[in-house]
C-alpha positions, 0 to 999 in steps of 0.5 A: 143896692140892687145890681144893674145888668151889664150893657148889652149889644146887638148880636149879628142878626141885629137883635138886642139880647136883653130884649130877647131875654126879657121876652123869653122870661116873660113867656116863662112866667106866664106859663108858670102862672098857668101851670099853677092855676091849672094844677090847683084845679086838678088837685095837684100840689106844686112847689117852686124850686130853682132859679125862680125860687131864689128870685122870690126870696132875693132881689133877683141878681141873675136872669133865669127862664127855666121852670123847676117844680116839685109835684106831690103826686106820682101820677101827674098824667093830667098835667102833661096835657096842659104842658103840651097845650102850652107848647112844651115837648114832654117826656117822662124821666126817672124822676118825674117830667121834663120838657122844653119849649122854643121861644124866639131863638131860645128854649125854656126848659121845664123839670117837675120832680116827684118823690125826690129832687135829683142833682145831675151834677153829682148823682145825689138826691134830695128826698121829698115828703109832705113836709116840703109842701107844708113848709112852702111859702106863698111869695111873689115870683118875679123876673130879672128883666120882665115886669111879669110876676105871679104869686106861688108856693115856693120851697122854704128858704132853708131847703132851697139853700141846701138844694143850691149847695148840692150841685158842683161846677155850675156857675148859676148855683154859686150865684144863687147860693150867694144871693140867698146869703146876701139877702137872707143870710140872717134868716138861715137856720143853721141847726135846721140845715144840719138836721136836714143834711143829716136826715137826707144822707147828704151831710158829708157832701154838703160839708165838703161843698161848704168847705169848697165854697169857703175856699173859693170865697177866700181866694177870690174865685166867687168874686169873679163869678159874681162880677161876670154875671151881675157886673157888680162887686161883692160888698166886703162886709157881706163877704165877711158874713158869708165867710162866717156862715160857712165857718159855722156850717162846717163847725 
C-alpha cells in the first residue's frame, strides 16, 4: 500500500510544514506545466528527469519540488525569458541553465541540462543524444501532497534508474532508486542497463554503486533511510527482490 507521511507539527511561526510543502509543490507543478507548454511553442524539446520523473513512474513516496529537465538544443535563450517571467532568477552553467524561485519560506530550484547530465556528487556525466528524447514516455506527473498534475514527456525508466544510481551520498536518490525498484522492478531491462552503462563509460562506477547499495540493504541502512522519509517499512518480500536485482546487476 502507498505510504502515509508522518504526522507533522507546526513550526515556531505557527505554520504547518505540510501545508507549506503542498503550496510549494503545487506552484512548482504549475510552473512545470507552463514551461512545457511554452517550450512546445518555441520548438524546444524537453524531457523530465529527477524527482518528478520518479513520481511519474511510482506512487510518489517522497516530497519533491525541484524541476530537472533535459533540453534538446544548445541554444535555449528564448526559454530564459519565460523562466524569468515565472519569477526564476536564471544563470548559465557549464551544463545548461540553473535557476531558483522563492515560494513562501522555501525555494524551487531548477536545472535544465543540455548535451549531458552532470552529477555534481561524483563529477560524472551522462551523455545526452536524440535517443533520450525519442524514448521519452508521456506520463502523468503528480505531487506527493498537491493534487496539481500534468502530462509531460518523462525520461525512459531504464535511463532514469541509471541516473538515480549515479550520485553518492544523497538520501533522496536512495529513496528514488528504491521507489523505482519497488514499483517498477519487474520492468527494468538488465541487459539494456548493462549496455547503456558500458556505452556511457559509467560501467565501473555503476557496478560499484550497485555493490554499495546491496551492502547498505543487507546491513539495514536503507531500511533506516526509507523509514525516516516515508514513515513505513520496506516489505520483506520486496527487499529480497531488490537484493536479487543488485546481485544480477553486478553479475
